[in-house]
Residue frames as qw, qx, qy, qz and C-alpha x, y, z in Angstrom:
[[0.553, -0.085, 0.819, -0.128, -150.79, 24.31, 10.74],
 [0.311, 0.220, -0.686, -0.620, -151.28, 22.32, 7.54],
 [0.792, 0.061, 0.319, -0.517, -154.51, 20.36, 7.09],
 [0.253, -0.297, 0.884, 0.257, -153.22, 16.92, 6.10],
 [0.536, 0.444, 0.706, -0.131, -156.62, 16.01, 4.64],
 [0.421, 0.869, 0.086, -0.247, -156.12, 18.80, 2.05],
 [0.339, -0.564, 0.609, 0.442, -152.58, 17.76, 1.11],
 [0.484, 0.451, -0.522, -0.538, -152.00, 16.90, -2.58],
 [0.707, -0.014, 0.682, -0.185, -153.40, 13.48, -3.50],
 [0.176, 0.318, -0.737, -0.571, -152.64, 11.46, -6.61],
 [0.763, 0.137, 0.270, -0.571, -155.78, 9.77, -7.95],
 [0.720, 0.047, 0.660, 0.208, -153.93, 7.43, -10.28],
 [0.514, 0.645, 0.421, 0.377, -154.54, 9.78, -13.18],
 [0.194, 0.702, -0.019, 0.685, -153.85, 13.27, -11.83],
 [0.314, -0.112, -0.560, 0.758, -153.02, 15.29, -8.73],
 [0.260, -0.765, -0.413, -0.421, -155.80, 16.98, -6.81],
 [0.307, 0.149, -0.437, 0.832, -155.38, 19.58, -4.07],
 [0.219, -0.162, 0.238, -0.932, -157.19, 21.36, -1.27],
 [0.635, 0.044, 0.371, -0.676, -160.91, 20.78, -0.85],
 [0.800, 0.303, -0.373, -0.358, -160.98, 18.32, -3.73],
 [0.424, 0.304, -0.817, 0.245, -158.31, 16.19, -2.03],
 [0.269, -0.120, 0.666, -0.685, -160.18, 16.38, 1.28],
 [0.755, 0.155, 0.103, -0.629, -163.45, 15.31, -0.31],
 [0.721, 0.324, -0.595, -0.148, -161.72, 12.42, -2.12],
 [0.179, 0.246, -0.845, 0.440, -160.24, 11.22, 1.18],
 [0.487, 0.001, 0.500, -0.716, -163.62, 11.45, 2.93],
 [0.815, 0.258, -0.185, -0.485, -165.29, 9.57, 0.07],
 [0.534, 0.373, -0.757, 0.058, -162.50, 6.97, 0.21],
 [0.023, -0.112, 0.832, -0.543, -163.38, 6.31, 3.86],
 [0.146, -0.441, -0.871, -0.158, -167.06, 5.97, 3.00],
 [0.208, -0.750, -0.285, -0.560, -168.16, 9.39, 4.25],
 [0.090, -0.546, 0.450, -0.701, -167.99, 11.31, 7.49],
 [0.808, -0.348, 0.116, -0.462, -170.40, 8.98, 9.28],
 [0.959, 0.072, -0.238, 0.137, -168.13, 5.99, 8.58],
 [0.389, 0.496, -0.449, 0.634, -165.14, 7.98, 9.82],
 [0.440, -0.500, 0.334, -0.667, -167.03, 8.67, 13.07],
 [0.958, -0.160, -0.042, -0.236, -167.97, 4.98, 13.35],
 [0.796, 0.296, -0.380, 0.367, -164.33, 3.98, 12.85],
 [0.052, 0.532, -0.453, 0.713, -163.30, 6.42, 15.57],
 [0.720, -0.383, 0.178, -0.550, -165.96, 4.88, 17.80],
 [0.973, 0.038, -0.229, 0.017, -164.64, 1.39, 17.11],
 [0.573, 0.356, -0.433, 0.598, -161.26, 2.67, 18.24],
 [0.458, -0.467, -0.584, 0.481, -162.88, 3.95, 21.46],
 [0.176, -0.242, -0.098, 0.949, -163.35, 7.60, 20.59],
 [0.064, 0.575, 0.695, 0.428, -166.89, 7.95, 19.23],
 [0.214, -0.857, -0.391, 0.258, -167.91, 10.56, 21.81],
 [0.315, -0.584, 0.207, 0.719, -164.85, 12.68, 21.03],
 [0.250, 0.115, 0.668, 0.691, -165.35, 12.21, 17.28],
 [0.003, -0.737, -0.651, -0.182, -168.97, 13.38, 17.57],
 [0.255, -0.824, -0.165, 0.477, -167.92, 16.48, 19.51],
 [0.294, -0.372, 0.434, 0.766, -165.32, 17.37, 16.88],
 [0.173, 0.376, 0.750, 0.516, -167.80, 16.69, 14.05],
 [0.087, -0.846, -0.520, 0.083, -170.33, 18.98, 15.73],
 [0.295, -0.714, 0.075, 0.631, -167.68, 21.67, 16.14],
 [0.296, -0.148, 0.602, 0.727, -166.63, 21.36, 12.50],
 [0.086, 0.473, 0.748, 0.457, -170.16, 21.61, 11.15],
 [0.092, -0.746, -0.434, 0.497, -171.27, 24.64, 13.15],
 [0.359, 0.809, 0.232, 0.403, -171.91, 27.80, 11.22],
 [0.523, -0.554, -0.065, 0.645, -169.08, 30.19, 11.90],
 [0.248, 0.947, -0.028, -0.204, -168.10, 33.57, 10.63],
 [0.815, 0.387, -0.080, 0.425, -165.12, 33.54, 8.25],
 [0.563, -0.453, -0.099, 0.685, -161.94, 35.07, 9.62],
 [0.096, 0.881, 0.052, -0.460, -161.35, 38.75, 8.91],
 [0.055, -0.610, 0.596, 0.519, -158.54, 37.92, 6.50],
 [0.622, 0.237, 0.743, 0.069, -160.55, 35.32, 4.52],
 [0.010, 0.232, -0.522, -0.821, -160.48, 35.78, 0.79],
 [0.289, 0.489, 0.815, -0.115, -164.27, 35.55, 0.44],
 [0.067, 0.040, -0.355, -0.932, -165.85, 37.24, -2.54],
 [0.460, 0.360, 0.586, -0.563, -169.61, 37.80, -2.22],
 [0.203, 0.222, 0.794, 0.529, -171.65, 36.56, -5.16],
 [0.337, 0.228, 0.070, -0.911, -174.22, 38.87, -6.69],
 [0.556, 0.361, 0.721, -0.200, -177.55, 37.42, -7.65],
 [0.134, 0.000, 0.637, 0.759, -177.96, 37.21, -11.42],
 [0.453, 0.295, 0.186, -0.820, -181.08, 38.88, -12.79]]
């Protein structure tokens, strides 16, 4: 499944992708709290809060994640 929030986005000057595109979209809506409020105005605040809570929980990355541990610099 493709995350439509991470789809390429043209800023008017350049194309941005992935997390940068997602963050630009969230900022464009005024932040996550405003997105939740808009969902509430449409009748789904409770559901939006549940999904927000699910999305912000700390989870273990999948086994196939390309995560590279950072070493602390001395």
